[in-house]
C-alpha positions, -999 to 999 in steps of 0.1 A, spaced: -938 140 -539 -902 129 -545 -893 93 -553 -875 74 -526 -838 71 -530 -824 36 -540 -803 35 -508 -834 37 -485 -861 19 -505 -842 -10 -521 -830 -39 -502 -795 -55 -504 -783 -61 -539 -785 -98 -549 -753 -117 -549 -738 -123 -583 -738 -158 -596 -710 -179 -583 -706 -158 -552 -700 -181 -522 -724 -161 -500 -758 -176 -495 -791 -157 -497 -792 -154 -459 -760 -133 -459 -737 -160 -445 -705 -171 -463 -692 -205 -469 -654 -212 -471 -641 -220 -506 -634 -256 -514 -597 -265 -509 -582 -278 -541 -551 -300 -542 -522 -283 -561 -507 -308 -585 -469 -307 -586 -452 -298 -619 -440 -329 -637 -404 -332 -648 -402 -364 -669 -368 -353 -684 -352 -354 -650 -363 -389 -643 -352 -401 -678 -318 -385 -672 -316 -401 -637 -324 -435 -652 -297 -432 -678 -271 -421 -652 -281 -451 -630 -277 -475 -659 -243 -462 -669 -231 -462 -633 -243 -498 -628 -225 -509 -659 -193 -492 -647 -195 -509 -613 -203 -542 -629 -173 -539 -652 -150 -531 -623 -163 -559 -602 -162 -586 -629 -131 -578 -648 -105 -602 -637 -77 -580 -650 -81 -557 -619 -71 -586 -596 -90 -574 -566 -75 -601 -544 -41 -587 -550 -55 -552 -544 -66 -563 -509 -32 -578 -503 -13 -546 -511 -38 -520 -497 -26 -523 -461 10 -535 -466 35 -518 -444 55 -505 -473 25 -489 -488 15 -473 -455 50 -459 -450 48 -443 -484 14 -429 -475 29 -414 -443 56 -397 -464 29 -382 -487 10 -369 -457 40 -353 -441 51 -336 -473 16 -324 -480 10 -311 -445 43 -292 -442 40 -278 -477 3 -267 -473 10 -248 -441 42 -232 -453 27 -223 -487 -3 -206 -471 20 -186 -447 42 -175 -475 12 -168 -497 -3 -145 -471 30 -125 -468 32 -123 -506 -4 -111 -509 2 -84 -483 34 -73 -501 14 -71 -534 -12 -49 -518 13 -27 -501 19 9 -511 56 2 -512 66 -2 -548 96 -24 -540 75 -49 -520 48 -49 -546 73 -55 -574 91 -83 -556 58 -100 -549 46 -97 -585 79 -110 -598 79 -140 -574 43 -149 -584 51 -144 -621 83 -165 -620 72 -195 -600 38 -198 -617 56 -201 -650 78 -230 -640 65 -266 -639 68 -282 -605 88 -312 -618 113 -288 -634 117 -269 -601 122 -301 -581 148 -314 -605 167 -280 -603 167 -281 -565 177 -317 -565 208 -308 -586 214 -276 -568 246 -290 -553 262 -291 -587 259 -253 -589 268 -244 -553 288 -270 -533 287 -248 -502 266 -219 -489 276 -191 -466 259 -163 -447 278 -131 -442 284 -96 -456 274 -91 -492 306 -89 -514 325 -95 -482 336 -123 -460 312 -151 -451 304 -156 -414 288 -190 -415 296 -218 -440 278 -251 -445 276 -278 -472 246 -279 -494 248 -317 -495 244 -320 -458 212 -300 -457 195 -309 -490 179 -342 -481 152 -355 -504 125 -348 -479 136 -312 -475 140 -307 -512 104 -319 -517 90 -296 -490 109 -266 -502 101 -272 -539 64 -277 -534 62 -248 -509 77 -222 -531 58 -234 -561 24 -235 -544 30 -202 -525 28 -183 -558 -8 -197 -564 -17 -192 -527 -7 -156 -528 -32 -149 -556 -59 -167 -538 -53 -148 -506 -51 -115 -525 -84 -122 -543 -100 -130 -510 -88 -97 -494 -100 -77 -524 -134 -94 -521 -140 -77 -487 -163 -46 -491 -144 -13 -492 -168 0 -466 -153 -23 -440 -118 -8 -445 -132 28 -444 -152 21 -412 -121 6 -395 -100 36 -406 -127 60 -393 -127 43 -359 -89 44 -357 -85 6 -355 -49 -5 -357 -40 -21 -391 -29 -54 -375 -61 -57 -355 -81 -46 -386 -65 -73 -407 -68 -102 -382 -102 -95 -368 -121 -78 -396 -106 -84 -431 -92 -119 -428 -124 -136 -413 -145 -121 -441 -119 -129 -468 -117 -166 -456 -152 -172 -470 -137 -166 -505 -102 -180 -497 -112 -214 -483 -129 -230 -514 -101 -219 -538 -73 -229 -513 -89 -263 -508 -87 -268 -546 -51 -259 -544 -45 -282 -515 -61 -311 -534 -38 -304 -563 -9 -302 -538 -17 -337 -525 -16 -351 -560 15 -331 -568 34 -350 -541 36 -379 -565 63 -360 -583 87 -362 -554 95 -397 -565 118 -381 -591 140 -366 -563 145 -400 -547 118 -397 -521 96 -428 -518 61 -414 -512 29 -433 -520 35 -432 -557 72 -439 -554 64 -471 -534 38 -482 -559 63 -476 -588 91 -495 -571 69 -524 -561 53 -526 -596 88 -529 -611 96 -558 -588 62 -575 -591 53 -568 -627 22 -589 -625 7 -566 -599 9 -533 -618 -28 -527 -621 -36 -537 -585 -8 -514 -572 -21 -485 -594 -56 -490 -580 -42 -490 -545 -26 -456 -551 -58 -444 -567 -80 -454 -538 -57 -438 -512 -55 -405 -532 -93 -405 -534 -95 -411 -496 -71 -382 -489 -89 -358 -512 -123 -368 -498 -111 -362 -462 -100 -327 -473 -134 -321 -489 -152 -330 -457 -130 -306 -437 -137 -279 -463 -175 -283 -458 -173 -277 -421 -147 -248 -424 -170 -231 -449 -200 -237 -427 -181 -221 -397 -172 -190 -416 -207 -187 -431 -220 -176 -397 -233 -141 -399 -233 -141 -437 -264 -164 -441 -295 -166 -421 -296 -204 -419 -265 -225 -419 -266 -254 -445 -274 -287 -429 -246 -312 -423 -247 -346 -441 -258 -362 -408 -286 -337 -404 -298 -342 -440 -299 -380 -433 -320 -374 -402 -344 -352 -421 -347 -378 -449 -354 -406 -424 -379 -385 -405 -397 -375 -437 -398 -412 -448 -413 -422 -414 -440 -395 -416 -448 -406 -451 -451 -443 -441 -473 -433 -410 -498 -415 -432 -529 -433 -445 -531 -438 -483 -558 -412 -488 -538 -387 -466 -507 -394 -487 -526 -386 -519 -539 -354 -505 
């Protein structure tokens, strides 16, 4: 007579110790345990140090009588200061647009298969990146001493159109031309780097589909390249805005020029006038940074799954989170 097999004679195996199943075969859910967040005391210590140093700086600015904040308020919206600010904005706007346009042309020339165009573009970038802006502006300002009159005509032949350099070279035009041709050299390298950042498969696919080069550049390459161009060009634009302070040396009264002339007249207000110029430059660069955020966010569509929230959206999320935290009971907040 054979012994019964374990599978038929023995009952269910006993549950091991610690098994959540009971003797009746039912299971009980495991107890939920609260996950303790990782502590970062070093971050809080560093944040406290930063707040203390920042508070000391603000206290020093507010209590130091040498800054003469009453005179700062007097000069901040003076018509003469606002006129200089308007000149700064005009020079920066014209120069930024023209420098970007010339930079795009130079970048395309550098990427061209034509050796002459590539060599000319390389030479332009090399030459004007090597010259300080103040030197270039002074050369253009004294250009009339080299050429009293200019003409357009046949090379090594008679001139068809003649005009005086002094009639055209106004301080405003000299400032715009000087900043444009100087910053275009840097803009060309920024644009070229952005174009090179586009994946080579995009160019190959466009060529395989027979897409015209102009359409290929405007609708495929340039939108993708702008994601790399915008941050670098905005840095260049911020530097361009600050570079407009050099046009004072070509007799153009921009914001810095007005501050310099007024401080020479009112010697007791040198520091307040310098603070006025500083605050206006900070406002201008901050406005450019805000525009940069939204332009980058626009061109990030299709490249990221979720667009980064705007500052207003972040504020709304923070307020909503604070309201939910206040509405919770103390024991719910601890959980």
